[in-house]
C-alpha positions as CSV (number, residue, x, y, z in Angstrom):
1,M,0.0,0.1,-0.1
2,Q,1.4,3.1,-1.0
3,T,1.9,5.7,1.8
4,Q,1.0,9.4,1.0
5,P,3.9,11.9,1.8
6,A,3.1,13.7,5.0
7,P,1.7,17.6,4.4
8,V,4.7,20.0,4.7
9,A,3.9,22.5,7.2
10,K,3.5,26.3,6.0
11,P,5.8,28.7,7.9
12,S,4.2,30.5,10.6
13,K,3.2,34.1,10.0
14,F,3.8,35.2,13.9
15,P,7.1,36.0,13.6
16,L,6.8,38.6,10.9
17,L,3.6,40.0,12.4
18,F,5.1,40.3,15.8
19,G,8.4,41.4,14.5
20,L,6.3,44.5,12.8
21,L,4.3,45.0,15.8
22,V,7.4,45.5,17.7
23,L,8.9,47.8,15.2
24,V,5.7,50.0,15.4
25,L,6.0,50.0,19.2
26,L,9.6,51.4,19.0
27,G,8.4,53.9,16.5
28,L,5.8,55.2,18.9
29,N,8.9,55.4,21.5
30,L,10.7,58.2,19.0
31,R,9.0,61.5,19.4
32,P,6.5,61.8,22.6
33,L,9.9,63.3,24.3
34,L,9.9,66.1,21.6
35,T,6.1,66.8,21.1
36,S,4.8,66.4,24.2
37,V,6.5,70.0,25.4
38,G,4.9,72.3,23.1
39,P,1.4,71.9,24.5
40,L,2.6,72.7,27.8
41,T,5.2,75.6,26.8
42,D,3.4,78.4,28.5
43,E,2.9,76.5,31.5
44,L,7.0,75.3,31.8
45,Q,7.9,79.1,31.1
46,T,5.7,80.2,34.0
47,I,7.5,77.2,36.3
48,T,11.0,77.5,35.2
49,G,11.6,81.2,33.9
50,L,12.9,79.6,30.6
51,S,12.9,82.2,27.7
52,F,11.6,81.0,24.0
53,S,15.1,80.5,23.0
54,E,16.1,78.8,26.1
55,I,12.5,76.3,25.6
56,S,13.7,75.3,22.0
57,L,16.5,73.3,24.0
58,L,14.0,70.4,24.6
59,T,13.6,70.0,21.2
60,T,17.0,71.1,20.1
61,L,19.2,69.1,22.3
62,P,17.5,65.6,21.6
63,I,17.6,66.1,18.0
64,L,21.4,67.1,18.3
65,M,22.0,63.7,20.3
66,I,20.5,61.8,17.5
67,G,22.9,63.4,15.3
68,L,26.0,63.4,17.2
69,M,25.9,59.5,18.4
70,A,24.8,58.8,14.7
71,L,28.5,59.4,14.0
72,F,29.6,56.3,16.0
73,A,26.9,54.2,15.0
74,G,29.7,51.6,13.8
75,R,31.0,51.7,17.4
76,V,27.6,51.5,19.0
77,T,26.3,48.0,16.8
78,T,29.8,46.5,17.1
79,A,29.6,46.7,20.5
80,L,26.0,46.2,21.4
81,G,24.3,44.3,18.6
82,Y,20.8,45.3,17.7
83,R,19.3,43.4,20.7
84,Q,21.3,45.3,23.3
85,G,21.4,48.5,21.2
86,I,17.6,48.9,21.5
87,G,17.3,47.5,24.9
88,L,19.6,49.9,26.1
89,G,18.1,52.9,24.1
90,L,14.6,51.8,25.6
91,L,16.3,52.1,29.4
92,I,17.6,55.4,28.7
93,L,15.2,56.7,27.1
94,C,12.8,55.7,30.2
95,A,15.1,57.2,32.6
96,G,15.1,60.6,30.6
97,L,11.1,60.6,30.4
98,T,10.9,59.6,34.3
99,A,12.7,62.4,35.7
100,R,9.9,64.7,34.2
101,L,7.8,63.3,36.7
102,F,9.0,65.8,39.3
103,E,8.6,69.3,39.7
104,P,10.7,71.0,36.6
105,T,13.7,73.2,36.8
106,S,15.5,74.2,33.7
107,T,18.2,72.3,34.7
108,S,16.2,68.9,35.2
109,M,14.2,69.9,32.0
110,I,17.3,70.4,30.0
111,T,19.1,66.9,31.5
112,S,16.3,64.8,30.7
113,A,16.2,66.2,27.2
114,L,19.9,65.2,26.7
115,V,19.6,61.7,28.7
116,G,16.4,60.8,26.8
117,G,18.3,62.2,23.4
118,V,20.6,59.8,23.9
119,G,18.2,56.7,24.2
120,I,16.3,58.1,21.2
121,A,19.8,58.2,19.4
122,L,20.3,54.3,20.3
123,L,17.0,53.8,18.6
124,H,17.6,55.4,15.1
125,I,21.1,53.9,15.2
126,V,19.7,50.3,14.9
127,I,16.6,50.2,13.5
128,P,16.9,51.6,9.8
129,E,20.2,49.0,9.8
130,L,17.9,46.3,11.6
131,T,15.1,46.6,9.2
132,K,17.1,46.2,6.2
133,Q,18.7,43.1,7.5
134,Q,15.0,41.5,8.6
135,Y,12.8,42.6,5.4
136,L,15.4,43.7,2.6
137,N,12.4,42.5,0.1
138,R,9.7,45.0,1.7
139,L,12.2,47.9,2.5
140,G,10.1,50.5,1.7
141,M,7.0,49.0,2.7
142,V,8.8,48.3,6.5
143,T,10.4,51.8,6.5
144,G,7.2,53.8,5.8
145,L,5.5,51.6,8.4
146,W,8.0,52.7,11.3
147,S,8.5,55.9,10.3
148,A,4.7,56.3,10.3
149,A,4.7,54.7,13.9
150,L,7.4,57.4,14.8
151,M,5.0,60.0,13.7
152,G,1.9,58.4,15.2
153,G,3.8,58.5,18.6
154,A,4.5,62.8,17.9
155,A,0.8,62.8,17.3
156,L,0.1,61.2,20.7
157,G,2.5,62.8,22.7
158,A,0.8,66.1,21.5
159,V,-2.7,65.4,22.0
160,A,-2.5,63.1,24.9
161,T,-0.4,65.4,27.3
162,P,-2.7,68.0,27.5
163,W,-5.2,65.2,28.4
164,A,-3.2,63.5,30.5
165,A,-2.1,66.8,32.5
166,N,-6.2,67.4,33.6
167,L,-5.8,63.6,35.0
168,L,-3.1,64.2,37.0
169,P,-2.1,65.1,40.2
170,E,0.1,67.8,39.0
171,R,0.0,69.1,35.2
172,F,3.9,68.8,34.5
173,Q,3.6,65.2,35.4
174,A,1.8,64.3,32.1
175,L,5.5,65.2,30.6
176,G,7.1,62.3,32.5
177,S,3.9,59.6,32.2
178,W,5.1,58.8,28.8
179,S,8.1,56.9,30.5
180,L,5.5,54.0,30.9
181,L,5.4,53.4,27.2
182,A,8.9,53.1,27.0
183,A,8.9,50.4,29.8
184,I,6.1,48.3,28.8
185,V,8.1,48.2,25.2
186,L,11.3,47.4,27.0
187,I,9.7,44.4,28.3
188,I,8.1,43.0,25.0
189,W,11.6,43.8,23.3
190,Y,13.1,41.2,25.7
191,L,10.2,38.5,25.4
192,P,11.7,35.1,24.4
193,F,10.0,34.8,21.2
194,N,10.8,38.2,19.9
195,R,14.2,36.8,17.5
196,T,16.3,39.7,16.4
197,P,19.4,38.7,14.0
198,V,22.9,39.2,14.7
199,A,24.6,41.9,13.3
200,S,27.2,40.1,10.5
201,I,29.9,42.6,10.9
202,P,32.5,42.7,8.0
203,P,36.0,43.1,9.1
204,R,36.8,46.5,10.7
205,H,38.9,47.2,7.6
206,L,36.1,46.7,5.3
207,L,33.5,49.3,7.1
208,L,32.2,52.1,5.3
209,R,34.2,55.3,6.1
210,A,31.7,57.3,4.9
211,H,33.3,60.5,5.7
212,R,35.6,60.0,2.5
213,Y,32.2,59.9,0.2
214,S,31.1,62.9,-1.5
215,R,27.7,61.3,-1.8
216,A,27.6,61.1,2.3
217,W,28.0,64.2,3.1
218,L,25.2,65.3,-0.1
219,L,23.2,63.0,1.8
220,G,23.9,64.7,5.3
221,I,23.2,67.9,3.9
222,Y,20.1,67.0,2.5
223,F,18.7,65.1,5.3
224,A,19.5,67.9,7.5
225,L,17.2,70.0,4.9
226,V,14.0,67.5,5.1
227,N,14.3,67.3,8.9
228,A,14.8,71.2,9.5
229,G,11.3,71.8,8.8
230,Y,9.8,69.0,11.0
231,A,12.0,70.1,13.8
232,G,10.7,73.8,13.5
233,F,7.3,72.8,13.2
234,I,7.0,70.5,16.5
235,A,8.7,73.2,18.5
236,W,6.6,76.2,17.9
237,I,3.6,75.3,16.1
238,A,1.9,74.8,19.5
239,P,2.9,78.0,21.1
240,F,2.7,80.0,17.8
241,Y,-1.3,79.6,17.9
242,G,-1.1,79.9,21.5
243,E,-0.7,83.6,20.3
244,F,-3.7,83.9,19.0
245,G,-5.7,82.6,21.8
246,W,-5.9,78.8,21.2
247,P,-5.8,76.8,24.5
248,A,-3.2,74.1,25.4
249,Q,-5.5,71.3,23.9
250,K,-6.4,72.8,20.7
251,A,-3.0,73.4,20.1
252,G,-1.9,70.0,20.9
253,N,-4.6,68.6,18.7
254,L,-3.5,70.9,15.6
255,L,0.3,69.5,16.0
256,A,-1.5,65.7,16.4
257,L,-3.1,66.2,13.1
258,F,0.2,67.3,11.5
259,S,1.5,64.4,12.7
260,L,-1.5,62.2,11.8
261,V,-1.0,63.5,8.4
262,Q,2.4,62.7,8.3
263,V,1.7,59.1,9.1
264,I,-0.3,58.9,5.6
265,G,2.4,60.8,3.9
266,A,4.9,58.2,5.3
267,L,2.7,55.2,4.4
268,L,1.8,55.9,1.2
269,L,5.0,58.0,-0.5
270,P,7.1,55.3,0.1
271,A,4.5,52.5,-1.1
272,L,4.0,54.6,-4.5
273,S,7.6,55.0,-5.0
274,R,8.1,51.2,-6.4
275,T,11.5,51.8,-8.2
276,Q,15.0,53.3,-7.0
277,D,14.3,56.3,-8.4
278,R,12.4,58.5,-5.5
279,R,13.0,62.0,-7.2
280,L,9.5,62.8,-8.2
281,W,8.3,61.5,-5.0
282,L,10.4,63.8,-2.9
283,T,9.9,66.5,-5.1
284,A,6.2,66.4,-4.7
285,A,6.6,66.1,-0.8
286,V,8.8,69.1,-0.9
287,L,6.4,71.0,-2.8
288,I,3.5,70.3,-0.8
289,Q,5.2,70.9,2.6
290,M,6.3,74.9,1.1
291,A,2.7,75.2,0.4
292,G,1.9,74.7,4.2
293,F,4.7,77.1,5.4
294,A,3.7,79.6,3.1
295,G,0.3,79.5,4.3
296,L,1.4,79.8,8.0
297,S,3.6,82.5,7.2
298,W,1.4,84.6,5.2
299,F,-2.2,83.5,5.9
300,P,-2.1,81.6,9.6
301,T,-5.6,82.3,10.7
302,E,-7.5,81.6,7.6
303,A,-7.0,77.9,7.1
304,P,-4.7,76.3,10.2
305,W,-5.8,72.8,10.1
306,L,-4.8,72.7,6.5
307,W,-1.6,74.1,6.6
308,S,-0.9,71.5,9.2
309,A,-1.8,68.9,7.3
310,L,0.2,70.3,4.0
311,C,3.2,70.4,6.2
312,G,2.4,67.2,7.5
313,F,1.9,65.1,4.4
314,G,4.9,66.8,2.9
315,L,7.3,66.5,5.6
316,G,6.0,63.0,6.6
317,G,6.7,61.6,3.0
318,A,10.1,62.9,2.6
319,F,11.6,61.4,5.7
320,P,11.2,57.9,4.9
321,L,11.7,58.4,1.2
322,C,15.1,59.9,2.0
323,I,16.2,57.3,4.5
324,V,15.2,54.1,1.8
325,M,17.1,56.2,-1.0
326,A,20.2,56.3,1.0
327,L,19.7,52.8,1.8
328,D,19.2,51.9,-1.9
329,H,22.8,53.2,-2.7
330,I,24.4,50.0,-0.9
331,D,23.4,46.6,-1.1
332,N,25.1,45.0,2.1
333,P,22.7,45.9,4.7
334,V,25.7,46.6,7.5
335,Q,27.1,49.1,5.3
336,A,24.1,50.6,4.3
337,G,23.1,51.2,7.7
338,R,26.7,53.0,8.3
339,L,25.5,55.2,5.3
340,V,22.0,55.9,6.8
341,S,23.9,56.7,10.7
342,F,26.3,59.0,8.8
343,M,23.6,60.6,7.0
344,Q,21.6,61.0,10.1
345,G,24.6,62.3,11.7
346,I,25.3,65.1,10.0
347,G,21.4,65.6,9.2
348,F,20.2,65.6,12.9
349,M,22.9,68.2,14.3
350,F,22.3,70.4,11.7
351,A,18.2,70.3,11.6
352,S,18.4,70.7,15.7
353,L,19.5,74.3,15.2
354,M,16.0,75.5,13.5
355,P,14.1,75.8,16.6
356,L,16.4,77.4,18.3
357,L,16.5,79.6,15.4
358,T,13.0,79.9,15.1
359,G,13.0,80.9,19.1
360,W,15.8,83.8,18.5
361,F,13.8,85.2,15.9
362,R,10.4,85.0,18.2
363,D,12.7,86.7,21.0
364,V,14.1,89.5,18.5
365,Y,11.3,90.5,16.5
366,G,8.3,89.7,18.3
367,N,6.7,86.8,15.8
368,Y,7.4,83.7,14.3
369,S,6.8,84.6,10.6
370,L,10.4,84.6,9.5
371,G,11.0,81.3,10.8
372,W,8.3,79.9,8.7
373,Q,9.7,81.7,5.6
374,L,13.2,80.3,6.2
375,H,11.6,77.0,5.7
376,I,10.5,77.8,2.4
377,I,13.7,78.8,1.2
378,V,15.0,75.4,2.8
379,G,12.4,73.8,0.4
380,I,14.0,75.6,-2.7
381,L,17.4,74.3,-1.7
382,I,16.1,70.5,-1.4
383,L,14.5,70.7,-4.6
384,L,17.6,71.8,-6.3
385,I,19.4,69.0,-4.7
386,T,17.1,66.4,-5.1
387,W,17.4,65.7,-8.9
388,Q,21.3,64.7,-8.3
389,F,20.4,61.3,-7.0
390,N,20.1,59.4,-10.3
391,P,19.8,55.7,-8.8
392,N,21.8,54.8,-11.9
393,S,24.9,55.8,-10.7
394,Y,24.6,54.4,-7.0
395,R,26.8,51.6,-7.6
396,D,29.5,53.5,-8.7
397,L,30.0,55.6,-6.0
398,F,31.1,53.5,-3.1
399,N,34.2,51.5,-3.5
400,L,33.1,48.3,-1.5
401,R,34.1,45.1,-1.2
402,E,31.8,42.7,0.3
């Protein structure tokens, strides 16, 4: 009697789905440290006595730390690997947020921004490289997904912080309540069935020295310009409309709308960009955000929700497209991760200056208009650079031995 062959078990989709869920949870943690401050700016200034320029440091310093630490990404991932790198990042972020549960002073707020910024920086270093390692065939979609989660976390930070402030014994404790999210994700990260690949690090002498390549510097400048609008917007949009008499919750909702529309842009534009030539979609993203900044500058009270949505969609789409474009340059995930880390390092360091510059404009000139107009000029510079990224030339730009 002939026996039938045993049916072949289909591979479980659980590891893939759980990995994507964890990636989303990680993304949600990357921005509440920054966006939770805006809706409570007036109250923080009253308690701490910080000026507009000084309170901009609560956005500037974390972004600056992301940039500085990204320049040492190679050493970080070599020393820690993916699993411990993300675990340590979540732990440090949790510590920075926990410090905000106590009555704020100028020193404690700036210290928490620095500490929390280090934690976010570690996550920014590891996630793109881990994404290319695990999801090479779905890179655009998955990069868009975690970028969307990042922006969703920004929305949560903006809209939920004023709400939490009304429920807690002290309103400022809402800023520190985000440590709970970081702690929960830290526990999930170390669950036994969360499998992470081991980074396959080439010998040290074969690792990409990104600073030796002009394209790496161009990508860094480009990423700085792309993120300048985001840094300036999240720092000042809530205080900007606060000066028009908007309450904290309404101003926070405007920032939340911006972040939620960012999610749409982050998911939609990379998904539409199905080839390595991302230039058309980047151009569209930049033009849309420029229209939003023009509205904020010259017609702020006419359609504030529309201006916020335009800025959100454009900035949301440009961020993941820029990361995927950098990853496109090199096939090897580790080497591509080095390039992205260098790009983020240069980019975030310079982008971190935008909130400080806008705050200085507000202190000196008494309004935010010059800050919004500066973003339009930045958009023109982005458009001029965008069309230099021809994918047909990528393979010839980096002399690497695999």
